[in-house]
N, C-alpha and C positions, 0 to 999 in steps of 0.2 A: 313243680317245674317252674322255671324262671319266667320273667316277662317275655312276651312275644314281640318280635321286631317285624313289622309288616312289610315295608317297602323292599327288603332285600331278597327279591325273588331269584336272584342269580345264584345264591349259595344255599345249600340245604345240608342236612346232617348226612355224614358219610354212610352211616349204617342204614339209611333209608333210601339210598339211591344205588343203582347199578351202573357202573361206568363201562361203556363199550370200548372196544379196541380203538375206535376212531376218536375217542375222547368225548363222545356225546353221552347222554344219559337217557334212561327211560323215565317217562313221566310217573310221578307218584300217584297212588290212588286218591290221596287227599289233596292233590295239587289242582287248583282251579285252572281253567283254560286261559290261554293268553287272551287279552293282555293283562288280566288281573294278577295281583301279586300272590305269592305263596308265603307261608309263615314258618319262621324258624326261631329258635332261642337266640336272643341277642348275645348271650354270654359265650356262644360257641364261635370259634374262629371259622372263617370261610374255608370250605374244603377246596383245595387247589392242587394242581398237578406240579410235581417237582420239575422246575424249568431246567432240564438237563442242558438245553442249548446254551444257556449263559454260563452255567457252572463249568462247562468244559471250554467254551470258546471265549468267555467274557462277552461284553457287548459288541456286536458287529458295528455299532455306531460309535463306540468309544475309541480313543487313541490307543488304549491298552496300557498306557503308562502315564499316569496323570502328573507325575513329578517332572516330566519334560516341560520346559518353558516353550510354548508354541504360540504363534500369532496367526489369527484368522485373517481372511481377506476383507473382512468388514471393518471376514472373519467367519405215481405211487411207488415209493421206495420199498425194496424187499430185502431187509437185512437177514438173509436166510442162514448165514453161517454164525450161529450162536456159539461162542467158545464154551467148552465144557470143562468142568473141573477134572483134573488128571488124577488117577489113583496115586497114592503116595509112593508106590513102588515104581512108578513110571516117571522117568526124567525126560526133559526136552532133548531134542536132537542137538548134539553139541559138535560144532565144527570149529575148533580152536585154531587160531593162528599161532598160538604158543601155549605153553603149559603154565600152570600156576594159578590161574583164576578159576575159582569155583563159585557156583551160585549157592547162597544160603538155602536151606531146605524150604524156608517159607516162600522163597521166590520160585523154586522149582514146582511147588504144589499150588501156586497161585494162578487163578484164572486170569486170562488176559482181559483186563477191564479198563475203562476210562476212569482214572482217579479224579477227585475234585480239583478244580482250579485250572483245568485245561492243559495239564502236562503230566507226564509220567511221575508217579509218586515214588521217587527213588529211596524213600525211607520205608517203603513197604508198609504203609499204614493208612487208615482212613479211606479205604477203597469203597466205591459205591457200585451199584449194579451196572452192568454194561449198558451203553447207550442203545444197543440194538435190542435190548430186552423190552417187552411191553411195559407200559406205565403201571405203577403199583395200583392196587385196588383202592378206590376211594380217593385218588389224588388227581382228579381231573381239573385242569385249568379251564375255567369258564369265564370268558369276558364277552362283552357285547359285540355282536357281529354288526357289520355296517347295515344301517336301516334302509339303505338306498343311496344312490348317487345324487348329490345335490345339483340343482339346475339354476338356482337364483344367481343373478348377476347382471350388471348393467351391460356388459359385453363379454365376449369370449375371445380367446386367442390361443394359438399354438406356440409353445415355448420349447427350447432345447433344455434338457437337464443333463447334468454331468454324469450320466450313466451310459454304459455300453453293454450291448447284448452279449451273453456268453453262449456260444454255439458248440454243439457236440457232434461227433461223427457216430455212425452206427457201430454196434458191436464192441462197445467199450465196457470193460469190467475193471473196477478199482478195488484193490485190497488194502484195507485200512489197518495199520498196526500201531500198538503202543510200544514205547521204548523204555526199558528200565536198565539202569546202570548201577552196578555194585562194585566197590563201595560208592556211596552216594556222592554225586557232584552237582554243581549248579553253575549257571552263567556260562562264561567263555570256556571253562574247563570241560563242562558237560558237552558243549557244542564241539569242542576239539575231539573228544573221545568218539562222539557219533560220527564225525567226519572221518576219523581214522578207521573206524569200523567199516564204513561204506567204501573206503579205499582198498579194502582187502580184495584179493584176486577173485574170490568166489562171487563178488558182486559185479564183476566186469561185464557180463552179458546182461545183467539186470539194470545196471546203473542208468542208462538213458531213460528208462521208465520208472525212476525212483525220485520222489520228492519228499523233503522232510522240513520240519520247522526247527531242527537242531536243538530241540529241548524236550520233546516227549512223544512225538508222533511221526509216523511215516506213512506215505501212500505209495503203492507199487502197482504198476500195470500188470505185472505177473506175480504169482505167489513166490515168496522168498524160498520156501521149502514146503514139504508136505506137512511138517509140524512146525510148532513155534521154534524159532531159531536162536541159538546161543553161540556167541562168538567171544573170543578173548583178545584184547588189544592193549598195547602199551600207550602211555600218554605221548611219548616221543616217537618220531618216525625216522626211517633211514638208519636203523640200528644194525650192527653186525650180528651174526648168529650168536656169538658169545654174549654180547650185550643184551640181545633179545631174551636169552634164557634167564638172565639175571634181573631184567627190568621188571618193575612193578606192573602187573596186569590188571585190567578192569574187565569185568564180565558185562557184556551187553546183550540184553535179551529182547528180541522182537516178538511180541505176542499179537496174534491176529485178533482184531476186534470184530470186524465184519467185512463182507464182500458186497460191493455196490454194483449192481448191474444197471448201467445207465440207460440201457434199452427199455427198461421198465419205468423210466422216469422221463416225463415230458418237460424239458427245461424251458419250454415256451409258455406253459401254463401250470403254475404251482398251486396245488390245493392239498397240501400235506399238513398233518398235525405237527406240532412243535417237535415231539419226540421222533417223528419220522424225518424231519428236516435235519436233525442234529448231525448224524454221521456224514450226510451229504454236504452240508455247509462247511464242516471242518475239513473234509477231504478236499473240496474245491479251493478253500482258502490256502491249504498247504501247498497244493499244486501250483497255484498262481503266485504264491509268495516265495517259492523255492529259489527263483532266479535272484531276487534281491538279497536273499540271505546267503547265497553261495557265491555271488560274484565279488571278486576282490576290489573292484572299483566302485562298489555300491555300499553306502553306509545304511544299514537297516536300523532305524530308530523306533523303539517300541515294537509293537506287533505288526503295524501296517504302514509304516512310512519308509521311504527310500530317498536317499540323497546321492547324487552322482559326485564322486570324489576325483574325477579326472582332472588333471592339472591343466585346465582350460581357462585362460585369462578372461574369456568372455562369458564364463559361467555366471549364472545369476547369484551374486553375493555382494555384500557390502561390509565394510569394516565398522565394527562397533567400538573397539578400543584397541590397545596395543596387544591384547591377548585374545580378544573375541571377534568373531565375524558372524554375520547373518547369512544363511544359505537358504535357497529355495529348492524344495524337494516336492514329493508327491505322496499322497495317501491313496490307498486302494482297499476295497473290501467287497466280498461277494455278498450280494443281497438277494433275497427271494421276494418277489413282488407278484402282483396279479398278471404281470407281463412275462413272468418266468424268472430265470436266473440272470441277474445283472451284475455288472462290476461298477461300483461307485468310485470315481477317481477325482481327486481335488488337489489343488495346490496347497502345500504346507510349508510354513517358514519356521525356522528354528535357529537359535544361536549355537555356534560351534566354537570350541577351543581351536585356536590356530596351532599349527604344528610349531614346535620350537623347544627351547630349553625350559626345563621345569623351574630353574632359578628365576627366569624372566617372569613366568606366570606367578610364582609365589611373591616375588617382589612387587608386582602390580597389585596383588590382593592386599599386601601389607600397607601399601600407600593409599588404598581406598578408604576415606574417612567413614564410609557407610558400613564397613566390615570390621567387626571386632576380631582380634587375634584368635579368640577361642573358637570362632566359627570357621576359620580357614581349614583345619583338618576335616571338618564335615564337607566343605566344598570340594576338597581333593579326593574324598572317598569315592572309589569307583573309577578314578582316572586311569587310563591305560597309557603306559610309558614304555619306551624302548630303552633297554639298558645298554649304554654305549661302551661299558668297560669289558663286555664279553665280545671278543673279536672274531671267534671262529664260527659263530652262528648268531642268528637273530633271536633275541630273547625279549618277549613282551610280557610285562607284568602289570598287575592292578594294584593301585595304592589303597591301603585300608585306613591310613591316617598318619599321624606323627608317632614317633617313638614315645612311649609313656610308661610311667610307673605302673606296675601291675601286669605288664606284658608277660605272658608265659608262666605266671606264678602257679597256676593250677595244673599245667600240663608238663612243664619243663622241670627236670630235676634240680636245675640250678638256673633260675631265670636271669635275664640281663640286669645290669646295674645302670641305673639312671642317676647321674650325679648332680643334675640340675633340677630345680623346681619350676623352671621356665616352661612356658607353653611352646613345645617344639625344641627340645634340647639339641645342641649341635653335635657333630661327629666326635669331638673330643670328650663330650660328656656322656656318651653312650658306649658301654663296654659289654662284651659277652665272653664266655669262657670257652676256650678252644683246647681240646684234649686229643691225644693220639688215638685212643680207643673209645670212641663214643658208645655209650650204652643205648639200648633201645627201650622205649616205654610204650605203653598202650596208646594207640593213635586216636585221632579224633573220630574215626568211624570204626564200627565193629569189625573185627578181623584184621585191622590195619595196625602195623607197627611202624614207629617213626624213630629215626635216629636223632638224638639231641646232643649238642655239644655242651654238656653240663654234668655236674655231679652233686650229690647232696653235701650239705655243709659238713665239715669235719672229715670228709672222706679223702684219704690220700690218693692222689692220682697224678699222672703226668699231664701237664697242660699249663695254660696261663690265661689270665684275663687280658683282653686286648680291646682297645677302643676301635670304633669304626674308622676313625681317621688313620690310625696306625695299620689296621688290617688292609685298607685300600692302598696305603703307601708301600707296604711290604709286598703284597701279592700282585698288585696291578700297576705299581709305580705311579699312582694317582695321588697327588699330594693336596691336602686341604689347606689352603692359605687362611689367613686371619678372617678374610671376608666370608670364606666358606664355613668357618667355625661359627659364624654368627647366624648361619642359615640352619633350619631344622633338618633332622634326619627323618626320612619317611619310611614307613613300614610297608613292604611289598608282600608280606606274609599276612598273618592275621593276629588277633589278640592272643590266641592260645599258642601259636607257633610263629613268632615274629621273625622277620628277615629284614635287616636294615641296610639302606644305601643312602649316601649323601645326595643332595639335589643335583650336583654337577654331573652325575653319571646318568641322569634321567632325561630323556627326550620325549616331549609330549606328542602323542599322535593326534592328528585331526579327528575330532569326535564331538558328538553333541554335548552341550553343556546344560547342567541342571541349575546353574546359578541364577538367582533372581537378578534381573537387570536393574541398574540404577536409572534415575529419570532421564539422563542424557542418552544412555544406550536405548532405553525404551522408545524415546522419540525417534531415533534413527531407525529402529526396528519397525515401528509402526509405519513410517514413511515408506520403507522398503516393502512392507507386506500389503499395504492398501493399493489395490489395482482394480481396474474396471473388469467386468465379466468377459468382454471380448479378448482382453489381453490374457487373462487366465485360461480361457478356452484355447487360445492359440498355443500357449505353453503346454497344456495338457495333451493336445494332439501331436505337437511337434517334438516335445521332450518327455512328457510324462509317460506315454505308452512305451517309449523306448527304455526309459530309466527303470520302469517296473517290469520290463521284459514281456510286454503284452502285444508287441507288434507281430504281424503275421510272419515276418522273417525269423522270429525266434524259434529255434529248433527244439527248445526245451518243452514246449507244449504239445508238439505233434505226437509223441508216443502216447499221450494221454487222450488223444482224440478230441482235443479242445482247442478253440480259438476264440479270440475276442474281436467282435465287430469294431471297425475303426471309426464309426460315426456315432455322434451323440443321439440318445433316445429323444423322441418328440413326445411331449405330454400336452394334454388339453387343460386350459386354465379358464377361470372366470374372474371377473373383476367386480367385487362387491361395492355397493353404493356406500358413500360416507354418510354418517348421521348428521342431524342438526343439533347444534349446541346452544345452550341457554345461559345467558348472563342476566344480571339484574335489569339492565336496560333493554333487553331483547335477545334475539337469536343471532348466531354467528354462522356464516357460510364457510365451509371448508374449501380452501383453494388447493388445487393440484392433488386433491384426494388425501391430503396429509397435514395441512397446516392452516392457521388462521392468525389474524392480527388482533392483539388486545386493544390497541388504539386507546381511545378515551373511555372504553367500556369499564364499568365497575364490576367487581366480583359479585357472584350470585348472592353470597351472604358474607360480607366483610365484617369480621369481629373487631370491636373497638379495642384500642390499646391505650388505656388510660394512664397506667402507672408503669413506666419502664425507664431504663437507664442505658447509657452507652459507656463502654469501657474502651479506651484507646491504649493499646499496648505498644510500647516502643523501646528501642535500645538507645543508649547514649543518655546525655544529660537532659535532653528535651525532645519532643516529637519532631519528626522531619517535616510534617505538615500540620497545620492547624485544622483539626477535623470539623470545626464548627460549621463552615459554609457547606461542606459536603453532607453533613448530617442534616442541615436545613433542606437541601435538595432531596435528600432521602425521605424526610418527613413529608414533603410536598407530594412525592410520588406515591407514598403509602395512602395519603388521603385521596389522590386521584383514582387509585384502584379500589377505594371503598373501605379502607381501614382507617377509621377515625382515630386520630392521635394528635397529641401536642408535642412540643419539643422535649427531648429527654435531658436529664442531668448528665453531663459529660465528665468522666473521670479519667485521669491518666495513670498508667501503671508502667513503671520503668523496670526493665529486665537488664541484668548486668551484661549478658552475652547471648548469642544466638542459641547456645546450648542450655540456657537457664529456663526451666519450666516452673510455673508456680507450684509450690508444694501444697500438701494437704492442709498445712497450717494457715494458708492464706485465707484472708477473710473477705476478699473482694467478690467471691461467688456465694457467700453466705446469704440466705434469704433475708433481705432487708424489709422493713415494714412496708407492706403495700406493693413492693416491686414484684411484678409478674413475669417480666420479660427483660432479657439483657442482650443488647447488640454489642458484639465484641469486634473491634477493628484490630486485625493481626498485622504485624509488620511485614510478614511474608508467609509463604506456604510452608509452615514448620510443623511437621507431623507430630512430634512429641508434644508441642505446646497445644495443638488442637486436641489430641487424645486426652490430655490432662483436663482441659476445659470441659470436654464432654463428660468425663468421668465425674468431676466435681459437680457440674450443673445437673446432669441427669440423675445421678445416683445419690449424692450427698445432700445437695441443697434443694432439689426439686424445682429449680428455675429453668424456664425455657430459654435456650440460648441460640443465637444465630451468629455465625462468624463470617466476616467479610475481610477481604485482603486489601489493606491500605496501600495500594501501589498504582502506578500509572496504568491506565486502561482497565483498572478495576474500580474500587470504590472511589479512589482519588483520581477521577478521570476528568481531564480538562475539557474534553469534548462533551458538551451538554447533552447532545442527542444519544451518544453512547452511554453516558451516565444514566440517562432515563431508562434505557433498555436494561442496563445492569440492575438498577434499583427495582424495576418492575419484576425481574426474575427473582430477586430476593423477596419481594413482597408476596409472590406466589407461595414460597416456603413458609413465610411467617404466618400467613392467614391459615394455612393448613395446621401449623403448630397450635394456633389459638383455637382450633375447632371450627374454622369457617369453611365455606364452600366457594371454591373459585369458579367452577362452572359445572354443569351437569348436562346429561342428555335431554333432548326435548321430549315432550310427553309421548310415550309409546315408542320411543326410538330404540329402546333396548330390544324389544321383540313384540310389544303390544299384546302380550298374553297375560290376562289377569292372574292366572295361576302362578306366574313367575315374577312379574313386576311387583316390587315392594314387599314380596314375601320370601325373598331368597337372600340368604347370607352367602356372600362369595368369599372364599378363603384361599389364601396363598401360603404355601409351606416351602421352606428351603433350609438347607444346612450348609454351613461353610466349614472348611477344614484347615488345620494348621498348615502353613507353608513350609517349604524346605528350610531348614535351619532353626525351626521353632524348638522350644524346650521339649525334652522327651515326654511323650504322653500328654502334651498340651491338648486340652479338650477341643472337640468340634463344638460349634454353636448352632442351635436350631432356632428358627424364627417362624412364627405363625402370625399372619395378619388377617383380620376379618372385617368385612364392610358393614356399614349401616344400610338402611333400606335404599338410600339414593345412590349408593356406591361412590360416595365422595369422602367419607371419613373412614380410615383404616387403622385403628389402634393395633398394637403388636404385643406379642408375648415372646420372651426369650428364655431359653433354657440351655444348660450345658449338655453335651452328649459325649459318649465314649469317643476317644480320639479316633478320627478318620472313619467313624461309622456313619453311614448315610441315613439309615432308618432312624426316625425320631423316637427316642425312648420314652419321652414324657408327653407325648402328643395328647393323651387323654386329658390331663390337667390343663394344658394350654387351651384346648377347645372348650372345656368346661368354663374357664374364665371368660371367654368371649361370649358364650351363650348366656351367661349370667349378666354380662354387660347389656346384651340385646334385650333381655327380659326387663332389666331396670330401666332401660331407655324407652321401650315401647309397651311395657306391660303385656308382653306376648313373646312367643318364641317363633323363630323362622319355620316356614313350612318346607323349605328346601335348603340344602347345603350343596353348593356348587364349589368343588375343591379343585384348584389348579396346583399340581405338585411339580416342583422344579427340581432339577439336579439328579434325577435317577436315569440310569441307562436302561436299555431294553432288558438286560439280564437281571435287573433289580425289580422289574414289574412284579414278579412273584413275591418278593420280600415285602413290597408295599401291601399286597393283599394279605400276606401272612401276619405281618407285624404291625402295620399302621391301621388298616381297616378295622380290626377288632377293637383297637383303642378308640377309634372314632365312634363306633356303635355303642361301646360301653359308656362313653361320655354322654351320648344322647339319652340312653336309658337312665343315666344318673340324674340328668338335669330336667328332663321332661317329666311331668306328673305321671305317676303310675297308672292313673285311669286313662291316660292317653296312649298307652303303649300299644294298644291294639289298632287304633285308628289314626293317631295324629303324630306319630314319630316322623321326623323329617325324611323326605326322599333325598337320597344322596347320589350325586354323580361325581366321579373322580377322573380328572383328565391330567395326564402327564404332559408337561411342556418340555420339549427338547430344544436346546440351543446349541449344544456342542456336537452337532452332526456335520456332515460334509456335503449335504445336498445344496446345489445352487441352480438357479434358473437363468436363462439368457433369452432375450427377445430375438425373434426371427425377422428377417427382412420380409418385405411384402410378398416376394415370390416364394418365401418359405425355405429357401435353400441355404442361406447363410445367416451368420449371427449379425444382428443389427448393432453396429458400433456407434450409431448416433441417431436418436438417443433420447431417452427419457431421463431427466435429471443428470445430463452430461455423461451418461453411461448407458450401457445396454441392459440395464436392470428392468424387470417387469414393473408395472405400475403398482402403487400402493393399493391394497385391497385384493391383490391376486391370490387366489386359492387354487390348489391342485389336489385332487383326491383320486387320481387314477394313474395307471401305467406303473409308476414307481412306488405306489403305496402298497400296504398289506393286501393280500388276496382276501377272499370272502370271509376268512376266519377272524379278521380284525376290523376295527373302525378307527381310521386315522386320516389325517389330512395335513397339508402344508399351507401356511398362511403367511404372506408377507404384508403386514399391515402398515408398514412405515416406508418413508422415502429416505434412503441412506444419504448422509451428508457427503460422503465420498466412498469410493471403492465399490465393492460388490455387496449387494444386499443378501443377508442370510435370513431365509424364512424360518419361522418357528414351526416345529413339528408337534402335532397334537395327537395323542393316542388315548382313547377312552378305555379306562380300565374297569370302571363301574358306572352303570347308568340306570338310575331309577327315576330321573326327572324327565328326560326328553322322550322316553319310550312309553310314557303313561297314556299317550293317546293311541287307540287302536288304529290299524291301517285304514286310511280313508277319512279319518276324523281329525287330522292334524289341523290346527287353527290356520286359517288363511292369513296372509298369502303364501304360507309355506306349504310345500308338497310332502315333506318328510322331516323327521327329527334332525337329520344331518344339517338341513338348512337353518334350523333354529340355532343349533349350537354354533355354527359358523358365524352367523350374524351377531349373536350375543358376544362371542369372543372378539370379533372384529370391532364392534362398536365400543366395547370396553376399552380398547386400545386408545381411544380418544379421551379417556377419563384420567389419564395420568396428570395429577394436579400440579406438577412442578414445571409443566411446559405447555406451550400453545401449538402442539403438533402431536400427531399420532406416534405411538412408540411400537417397538418391534414385538413386544410381549405384553400380555394383559397386566394392568396395574397390580393385582394381587401378587403376581410373580415378581414384578419389578420391586414392589415395596418390601416383600419378604427378603429379597436379596439385599436391599439397603439396610433393613433392620439387622440382618446377619452381620453386615459390615460394622454397624454401630456396636454390636456385641464384641467384635474384635477390638474396637477402640478401648473398651473397658479392660480387656485382658492383653493389651498391647505388649506389655513387658514379657509375656510368655511367648509371643509370636515374633518378636524382634530378632532377626538373625544377627544383629550387631551386639546384642546383649549376652551376658553369660547365661548359661542354662540354669533355670530355676526349678525348684521343687513344685510340681503341679498336683501333688497328691491331696492337698487341702482345698483345691478349687471346688466350689459348690455353685448351685443355682443362684445363691445370694450374690455372687460376684458379677452376675449379668442382669440383676434385677434393677429396675429404676425406682425412683422415689414414688411413694403411693400417690402423690398429687399428679403424677404424669402418666399413670398406668393407662388411662383412657384417652391419651393425647397421641398425636403423631409426632412424638418427641424426636424420632429418628430421621425425619425428612430433611 
């Protein structure tokens, strides 16, 4: 048997435990009593329960569609009706609205279940057991329960939270159905078929009590029928009897998943296991979200956002460009907390395409210097347009891209001809074959036939080749002029079955944009989005509840016996004390609980800078400014901060144009003899130049580099006082790069517990993903940072990851490298590993336990001596840090009745150090809390959310023996986390998340710099198949430095 891992008492072998229906387990015979740890093989993965809640719903905390560009304001259930498998001879009840649509046998015999991914699997594959079924044996999710409510804090206060209570009436029963459509559809076409089905006469009496997400699920107040329901509907509506008989039909199957009796559920106190919450959460989300998805004047963006599209000139929006505008909408999500079922509502801002001619939009994109022509088809993909050449009806289509060579070659008997090699050929250069008697070929879906206007080569047939320009001129009398022929043809079909139209017949509908904003647009968007809490709260109550259809006057909720309280929920908060900070010359007192002045104080450990150089990059024949006097002032400030250094040698480098970046052959970043550090003065904020510098310095040369911008109010600042502040901020970064210590917590300020202080390695983990417009399959980049004993130096490890995969695939080797570094530095190994994991949603908690925790444990057993495996392997605690949530807090007035609009920090934000662990947090089955450790510069503060997934560190003390002055482990974790937020070495203020999370995010961004050409939406798409970990590795001389800061 392999080595034993002692601290992991939460996870045991599956075949040794019995999982109860409630998700608990019986104690093993050989398991010691609490609080002592149990023993299990380190090589085994933790035994955990399949998190059906997220696999069906996705994260209730997430936006549901990460590709949308959004801006923050900172920023007991009884599923008694188990569906049973139907005998093959028995078919579902069929009530067709027309003939011709038949279900495949696999659908007829399939149990009504919830497929993976939160929607009906219209391909009829990869089905998983019903959510109403009990959890599988041996798959129980076990995470630490709350060890008690914390009570420490300098003071307490009551706050408003942007949550509203969900109230139910007695006698409510909800029937939850899955929807399957054949042939398979998706997106808007799927939504249209579901809508057409529900418009059938047989649903007339049921319709007021029906809600759907228009993608895969439906909730009904009454049963749709005694058995599963099968209907047949055409895509088009309003057809004559003859047309209806000949129209293509789609089979729509409603399969009962479960029946929810809300009388058996107390929505005011939720203590349900995750698998018990699953059907209820989804059903309530569908009911509350139906209004925004079915209302013509509401734009539903993603899963949980709604924007009012009424033509109201006073509506909250602002123009970003001639084709883009910013709009203010609202996010909503049903949440279960210790206070019951709540609805979280927040302001959400997003860019929208303006309505107008597609020609105008494309022309605007073509003029943008930041956008390469090859990227425009990608930006247009998914754009909904109205076809103006069809006069007798409204036709809306979705653009799939430009016309291109290869369209239809695998599906059409005679594919179109593309006569131009240009990106986006014009209407004269695109031709298709028109014949009198089109043949039919096998369609894209099983059982579907499709007519095509083509014939095999050499086959005699009646017909002709015709260009798009001639076709529209002959049939619609729409003539493409010379300027039209210079514009591309767009494909409103797909790659297999293209359908082409010129730009001039397309009118863009107002809709959310996925395009990355340029710097100018981003600045406008941020100004629009940044608002104080009281203003957002006013909008939520005055506009948000109405836009989301959650006002009491909304008749849609009444048939379901539900209503949403119209007042914000009140929570209890505590304000934690700020720590004392230590510099070389003494301690610093924190002002306003969040900041302090550096003044003339020297860094705790300033590293000397003996051999260094300065490179001044400029355009034109000579530099715009003489850098010498500014460099002299910079050197003076470095010495004032405690970095001993002399004047550097200054070199000038001329670039021919703003688009010229130094090539790999340049020798100015080669490691010169004795040069350790290079200060680079940039002519402006030029991204390509910066990326090239970091790639050459970090990876090729092994030189530490620091870039400053040689512009007014930056490095070349005529105001001496502002120049001192700028140079001091740069000095903070340089000292960290050199391995120095800017400041640290005072003695015992972390928690004053010997078992934790100086014996704990704190780790931060994050993953960054390719942005919209990146090369196909461009990799994600994973970063791990790990602290030294004093929590001041945080070297990083970078690895590539499978594209858009959040779980870190090479976490074990990354951790091993940092453990070896600790061993070499201290001749010992850490007793504790405190891990802060960033970037995962609630629905990915299970994946962290399944895929990342086993790697962490294997890394420990690999590095720690075998003789220590029974007694000295590290205790591990893993805390997920959430930033992309929608929880916000607002200060109350003294009488407690209103939002305080003035004000802490010129806004109604809570004070820094505010922690909330009640009312809106998880019920007794979880351990989480919200902590706002910072003071926002402007706008609304976004607290960080912390959820404890694994805990072996803080629970090591039996009840009643927690070290004083703490009363329980929750207080220790809250203080450790809060005080660490004062250790971000690049600033003299507390930050919103702990340094390991912040540093891991910065390290990920540095990895993106190395692979910038693959992420750049302006560049041509590149082959990513040969990218390896070597492409994000730094020079060996920098491996143990904070090179990324």
